[in-house]
Structures are given as structure tokens and as C-alpha cells.
N, C-alpha and C positions, 0 to 999 in steps of 0.2 A: 650833780647827784652821784653818789656811790651806790652800786648794787652788787651784793655778794650773792652767789647762788651755790647752794649745796646740792650736789647731784651725783648719781652713780654713772652718768654718761655726759661728761663735760664736752665731749666731741660733738654732741648734737647741736650745740650752740654756735659752732664755727661758721655754718652757712648763713642762717637767718640774721645773725647779729654782726656780720662782718661785711655787709653790703648796704648800699643805698644810704638813706637818711641816718640810720643808726651808726653806720661806719663813719660818716662825717661827724656825727656828734662825738664819737669816741676820739677821732683824729683831732678835733678842736677842743678836747678835754672838757666837754660839757657833760659827758656821761662816762663814768669810770666803772667798768664792769670787771668782776673777778669771779672765776669759776673754781670751785673746790670739789675735788673727787672724794666723795664720802668713803670710798674704799680705803683711802689712806688713813682713816680714823678707825678702821675695823679692828676687831678683837683677835688676838692670837696670830699664829703663823699663816692662817688662811684668810685673815682679814675679814672675819665674819661680821656681817651687819644685820642679819635677820635670824629669826628663830620661830618655833611653833608657838601659837597663842595658848595661853593658859585657858583651861576650860574646853579645849578642843575646837574643832571647826576647820574649814578648808583654808588652804593658803598659809602664807607666812607673814609675820609682822616684822617691821624694822625695829631693832633693839634700841633702847634709849641711850646707852653709853656712847656709841659713835656719833649720834646726832647731837647730843649735849656737848660732847667734847669739841665737835666742829663749831657749834654755835658759840661756845665760850672762847675758843681760841680765836675765831674770826673777830669777835667783839673786842677782845683784848688787843689784837693787832691793828684794828682799824679805828680805835677810839681817839686817836690823835688828830683825826680830821675835824670837819665842821660839826659833826654830831658825836656825842659821847656814847650813844647807844643806838643800834639799828632798830628799825621797825620790822619785826619778824613775822613773816607770812608763810603759812603752810597751805598748800593746795590740796583740796579734798572734795569729793562729791557732795559732802554735807555742808560745805562752806557757804558763806554768803555770796549770792550771785554778783559777779563783777559787772557793774554798770558804769555809765559815763560819770555819774556823780561821784562814785567811789574812786574812779581813776583820777579825777581832778583833785580829790582829797589826798590820795596817796602821792600825787605829783608834788605836793607841797613838802613832803619829807625830804630830808637831806641824805638819808642813808637807809637802804632797804636790805634785808637779809631774807632770801627766798629759799624755802625748803621744798625740795622735790621728792615726794613720796613714791613708793612702789609697793607691789604685792598687795596685801590687804590693808595697808596703811602703816601708821607708826604707833608706838606705845603711847597710850593716853597721857602718861605722866609727862612726856615731852610737851604735849599740847598744853597741859595744865600749868607747867612751870616755865616754859621757854618760848611760847608762841603768843603773839599779840592778837592775831586774827587768822581765821581760816577763810579762804576764798575758793570759789568755783567759777569756771568760765561757761558752764552750761549744764543742762540736765542730761548728761551722758557720761559714760565711764571711759577714761583714756588709759593707756598702758602705764602712765606715770605723770609726774608733775612738770616735766620739762617743757612740754608745749604750752601749758598754762603760764609758766614762767616767761616764756618768750612773748606770749600775748600781752602779759602785763607790762613787760619792759618796753615793748613797742608802743603800747597805748600811753604809758606814762611819759616816755621820752619826748613825745610830741608837745608836751606842756612845759618842758624845760626851756626857759628863755634862750633864744638864739639857735635852737635846734632846727626849727622850720625857717625857710627863707623869709616868710612873712608871719610874724608872731600872731597876727590876727587870724590866721588860717585855722588854728586849733579852736578858736572861739566861734567860727562861722560855719562849722561843719554840723552834720546831723548829730543829734543827741547831745549837743553842747548845752551844759547847764546855763551858760550865759544867755542863750536864746530861749531856753525853756521850750524846746520843740523837738519833734522827731521827724521832721520833713525837710526835703530839699527841693529846690526848683531845678528844672532841666538845665543841663550845661551844653554849650556848643563851642566849637572851635573851627578853624579853617579845614576844608574849603567852604566858601559861602553856600555853594550848591554841591551836593553829593548824591549822585544817582537820582536826580530830579527832586531830592528833598532839600528844602531851602531853610536856612537859618531864619528865625522870626525877624521881621523887619525892625521891630523895636530895639533889638539888640545891636543893630547896625546904625541906629539913629544918632548915637552920641548923647542922647537926652537921658542923663543919669536919673532924673526924677521918674521918668516914664519907665525906665529899665527896672528900677527898684519896685515900682508899682506892679509891673508885669511879673517880676519874680515872686512877690507876695501872693499874687493871684494864682500862680501856677505851682504852689507847693504840692508835693506829692508824697 
């Protein structure tokens, strides 16, 4: 999967997406991430990317020209890959709530283009003409779209074949559409006894039928 991110703060992605499973996915060329500084598409000598909203009101809006220029240039440069056009997502509080079913749907895409907004949002004309869907990660307001973009990348990457050590893991977790449930059974590992608390005997029995029965009976 290829993912392009348009952001005012590309440096924010250096930590979360350069470690652990995501780092291995990138090293193994399963996940191809590209970060684009929106300021480089800004207008004039000062690289302006925002302005006051028509009709008045508090705050500033992101102008359409830099955003559309970025979207069109990225689309042109990247279309030689497996997908001719990216699935374009803008993060906003009014967007559709990101849930596991949506994550699994997005994970089937070959190319994502994520737009990270700031201030009071972006000009509606960009949404109308160059965005395929708006998403929100929760009913709260963040300082920008960077953290939602990281959340989406992390959630989607787990469903790319080969990213997880065991590809069944992404289908056996809580909220998985494949299991149609939102519960998990308790998990235990070594040592067998920790501060007088013992692992349930059935998990030590080696009887996989009884273990599976126990897990189903202990969903929480």
C-alpha cells in the first residue's frame, strides 16, 4: 500500500511511524509512506496557506489553492504505481466515525492520500471537488489532522498481508468484522504463578477444545 500525507508538520510523523511494526512494514516494502509539506505549495513569498473566512467568524481557513495543487501534483507523480488514483481522505470533526469495519474497507485500497487540516478547517470547495470521504477518530477536537492520520495508518497497516507476524492476528482481535464481536477473553503468559495469582488450569492442559470453550465462556 502507498500512503501520501499532506501536512503542515511532516516532522510529527517521524517518531510514531519509524518504530515497531510500522517500521518493519516500511523496511519490507509492504507500506510505502510519503509526507508532503503543504507549506511548499503555499502562495507568494511567505508561502501563505490560510486566510480569513468569508462572512466573518473566528479563526482562519486553509485556502484551496495550496491543497488542490498538492493533491493534483501527488496524484500525477504517483499514478504510475498499482493504482491510477488515490483514495482521498480529509480528517475533520464532522467526518464519519472511524470504526473497525471502515478500517478493513480502507485497507483494501492500494493508495491513500490523507489531508491533515488545521485552524477552522479547509475551504469547502476542496471537499466538494477533491475529497472522497471525511473521517473522524472521535467526538473531540484536536489541534490538527496529523494524529488522526497516524491512527488510520497504524490501524490500516495491520491488515496488509505480511505486516503482522501471524496474518490471522488482525482477524482475531477485538472489533474484528470477521468475528462480529467486541469482546476478548483474558490473556496470560509466563510465569505460571505471579504473586500467588495462578494461570487458569485449562490453559495449561494442552486440550485445545477445552481451551477454546473456556475462551468463549470468558469473553469480556
